[in-house]
N, C-alpha and C positions, 0 to 999 in steps of 0.2 A: 146281508152280504152283497157287495157291489157286483154288477154284471161282469166286470173285468176279472174280479176275484173268482167268481163262479166259473168263468171260462177257463182260467188257468188251473183251477182245482180239478175240473173234469178232464181237461186235456192232459195234464201231467199224470193223473191217476191212470188214464187210459194208456199213455205212453209207457209207464212203468209196468203195467200189466202185459203189454205187448213185448216189452223187453224180456220178460220171463218166459212167456209162452213161445215166442218166436226164437229166442235165444236157445231154448232147449231143443226145439224142433229142427232148427237149421244147422245144428252141429251133429246130427245123427249120422251123417256120412263118415265122421271120424271113427265110428264104431263098426263100420263094415268089415275092416280087416281083422280087428280082434274078435269080432263075432264069428267070422269065418274060421279063424284059427282055433277058437274054442269049440265050436260046434261041428265044423267040417261040413256044413250044409252047402257050401259053394256060393260064389258071388251072385249067380243068377237067382238062386232061391232068396237070398237076403235082399237083393235088388227088387225082387218081386214084392216082398213084404213092405219095403219102403215105398214102392210104387203104389201099392194098395193104400198106404198111408197118405200119399199125395191125393188120391181120389177121396178117401174118407174125410180128410181135413176140409176139402172143398164141399163135400156133401153135407157136412155138419153145419156149414155157414147158414144156408137158408133155413134148415130145420131148426137151428137154435134161434134164428131170427123170428120165426113163427112162434116158438116157445116163449121168447122174451116178450112178445106182444101180450101173451096170456098171463105169465107169472112174474114178469119184470126182468130187467137186464141183470140185476145183482144176483138173483138166484141162478141164472144161467151161468154166470161167471163162477159161482161156487161149484156148481155141477162140473163145469169144465176143469177146474182146479183138481177136484178129487179124481176125475178120470185120468187126467194127465199124470198125476202122481202114481196112480195105480198101474197104468200102462208101463211107465218107465221102471218102476220098482219090480214088476213081475217079469220083465224081459229076461233077466239072467236065468230064470227057471224054465225057460222055453227051449227045448232041445229038438224041435222039429220045425219044418217050414210052416205048418199050420199054426203052431204055437206063436211063431214070430209074426205071422199075419194078424193073429188076434191081439197080441200085446202092442207091437209097434204099428201095425197096419190099421188097426181099428181103435183100440182103447186110447192109446197115446195120441193118435192123430185127432180123434174126435174131441178129446179133452183139450188139446191145443186150440181147436176150433171154437170151443166155448168161451175162450178169452182172446178172440182175435178180431180181425178187421170188421166183419159185418156187424157184430154185436157192439163193439166199442165205437166205431165211426158212426153207426146208425143211432146209438143212444146219445152220443155227444151232439150229433147234428140236430136232433130234436130239441136240444136244450140251449143252443148257442145262436146268436144272430146269423142270418143268412150270409152276410158279407164276411163272416169269420169262419165259415165252414171249410173252405178250401185250406186255409192256414191250419185249422184244427186237424184236418186229415193228414196234412204234411207232418205235423209234429208227432201225432200218434204213430204214423208210419215210421218216423225217425226213431221212435222208441224201440220198435222191433229191430231195426238195424243196429241200434246201440246194444241191444241184447245179444245180437250175433257177434258184435265186436268183443263183448265181454266174455260170452260163454264159450266161444271157439277156443281161445288159448287156455281158458280155465278147464274145459273138458279135456283137452290134450294133456295139460299138466296133471290132472287127476288120473287119467289113464296111465300115465307114466309113473305115478307115485303110489296110488292105492289100487290100481288096476281098473279094467273097464267096468267090472261089476260095481265097485265102490263109486266110480264116476256116475253111473246110472242112478244109483241110490241117492247120491248127492243132488243130482238134477231133479229127482222125484221130490225130495224134501223142499227144494226151492220153489216147486210148482205151487205149494200151499201158501206162499207169500201173496199170491194174487187174491186170496180171500179177503184179507184186510184192505188191500189196494182197491178193491171194487166197492168199498163202502159208500163213496160219493154217489153211486148209482142206485142206492136204495130210494124207494119212492112209495107214496101212499097209493091206494087203489084209485083215489080221486084224480091224482096227478097222472097215473097210467091211463085212465080213461080219457083224459084230455089229449094225451099223445096219440090215442088210437081211434079218435073220431074221424069220420070221412069215408071215402070209398073202400069197399071190401076187397079182400085179397084176391078173390077169384076174378072180379071185374078188372082189378089192376093188372093181373097176370095176362088176361085176355088182351088188354090194351097194349101192354108192353111188348108182347111177342108178335104183335102185328106191326110194330114200329121198326123199320129197317135200321135205324140208327142204333137201337138197342141190340139188334142181332149182329151188327158189325162190331160193336164193343165186345160181344161174346167171342167172335172169331179172332179178333186181335188178342184178346186176353188168353185164348187157348195157346197161341204160340208163345206168349210170355211165360206161361206155366211150363211148357216143354223146355224152354231155355233154362229157367231157373232150377227146375228139378234135376235136369241132366247135370248141371254144373255142381249143385250143392251135394248131389249123391256121388258123382264120379270124378270131381276135381281131385280128391285124394288119390284115386287110381291113376289119373293122368300124371300127377306129380311123381308117383312111384315109377311109372313107365319111363319117365325122363331121368331116372336114377337119382332123384333128389330126396332128402329126408322128409319124414312126416311133419316136421315142424314147419316146412314150407307150406304144406296144406293148411295147417291151422292158422298160420300167419296170413295166408291169402284169404281165407274165409273171414278172418277178423278185419282185414283191409276192406273187403267188400262191404261188411257191415258199417265200418267207419265212414267210408265214402258215401254210402247211401243215406247217412244222416244228413249230409250236405245236400244230396240229390233230392231227398224227400221234402225237406223244408223248402228247398228251391222250387220244386214242382208245385208245392202248395202256394208259394208266393207268386209264381208266374201265373198260376191258374186263376188268380184274382183279377188279372188285367189282360191275359192273352187267351185265345181260343184253346180250350183244353185238348181238342182233337189235334191241334198242331204241336202242342207239347208232347203228346203221345207219338205223333209221327216222327219227330226228331229223336225221341228216345229209342224207338225201335230201329230206326235207320242207323243210329250210331252203334247199336249192338252188332248189326251185320258187318259193319266196317271193322269194329274191334276184333271180332272173331277171325276175320280174314287176315288182319294184320298179325294176330297171334300165331296163326298157322305158318306165316312166312318168317317169323322171328326165331332166333336161337332159343332153345328151351333151357333157360337158366333161371335161378331164383329171382333175380331182378325182373326178368320177363314176366314171371308169374305175378309178381307184386304190382307191376305197372298194369298188366292185364286185369288183375283183380280191382284195382282202383278205378280204371276206366269203366268196367262193367258195373262196379258198385254205385257209380253216379246215377245209373238208371235202374238198378237192381229191382227194388220194389217201389221205386219212385213213380211207377205207373199207377199205383193205387190211388193217390189223391186225385189226379185228373179223371180216372175212371169212375171213382165214387162220386166225384163232383158232377160228371156228365149224367150219371144216373139220377142224381138229385135234381139237376137242371131239367131233365126230361120229364120226371114223374113226381118230384117233390120228396119230402122226407117221411111221409106217413108209413110207407112200406120199404124204406131204404135198406133196412137190415136184410129183408128178404130178397129184394131185387138185386142189390149189390152182392148178396150172398150167392145168388144164382150165377152171376158172372164169375165169382170165385170158384164155383163148382166147375164151370167150363175151364177156367184157368187150371184147375187141378186135374181135370181129365187130360189136358195137355201134359201136366206134370206126371201123371201116371205113365204116359208113353215115354216121356223124357227119362225117367228113372229106370223103367223096365227095359226099354230098347238099348239104353246105355250098357246094361248088364249083358244083354244078348250080344251086342257088338264086340265087347271085350272078350267074351267067351268064345265067339266064333271066328273073329278075325285077329284078335290079339292087340287091337288098338281101337281108338275112338274116331278114326278119320271120317267115316260116313256120318257119324252123329254130328261132327263139326260142320260138314257140308249141309246137312239138313237144317242145322241151327241157323246158318247164314240165310238159307232160302226162306225159312219161316219168319225170321226177323224182318227181312225185306218185305214179305207179304203182309205182315202185321202193320208195318208203316203205311203201306198203300191203302189197306182196308179202313184206316181211320179217316182218310180224306173225305169220303162222301157223307160222313156223319153230319147231320143238320144241327148247327150250333150258332146261336147269335153271338156277335162280337161283344164281349163284356164292356168295351169302351162305349159302344153305341147304346147299350142298355143303360149304362150309367148316365150318359148324356141325356137320354130320353127321360130318365127319372128326375 
């Protein structure tokens, strides 16, 4: 099989897997209202369960990365698919806050983590040429955004036709599709041993956490997680506060996903020739401006659609340059684990974004302070990327 064919087989399989896992996970905000109506548990309790899910999804990334080094990426993808299906299917049977934390917050989130960024980007990066890794990350990331674009209106349609329980069961069944999609990542013990040769994980972690650039990546990614989790969890609530129908929420989430397809591939393409830290700087800075403009705009359906498109351009397009910087700094040997740890930090921010959003609406009746915090954190994330030490890729190419 040619190198080009191998590249696209791996990248498209990863992108399709991301479409299912991210599509399922990123539409859970649409279930907040029906869950609240059915269980009477309250927005704060449900938001807390989803906030735990933000953290658990992040925590699963480095853990599954370590596991993939031992048993192979494909087996991890299978484990993730089974957990994701189990978590979604069992949620309708949970009638307490603890039950929702277990099903949505732990099982579903960890299952989605088994077929997500760190595993898929890490496994692909080990198998493709260095000059194509940034593009591969962009296309894989775009797959997750495409899943959000497809699953948001689908989930809303299912909620309206077969009910929220039937919608969750349908999402659970779709999670099992990732098992055959992961087949290109099967490998022999000999091939896996070749990928795992080199510096040990303990030494790599010691070196990494002494590097200020790696720590700055973590700090910037924390604010990214806060921003995304707040919006994906509470955008439906914001739309409702503005007196607009739920269809506007679903359409906005879908637009975010569609726009991020362009943004992710664009970020991967730019990262081949531009400093990745500057790509990140402009992404985070644009978020601060976009939120400020949204607050000043009239709250109509077109406003939400334009806001969603602008945010969608950078939504998860931060992933390719962030993963690329980790690979530049430390190589691909432990990329799944090291990038997984940045995703854990991302999701710690996500925990606070989802949880504090629920507290804000319950105590003040609106999300104003969350929007102000989002602007400040996005601006801070932009600035934090500037001191990262990264060689100009054009200079590296010229030297080569």
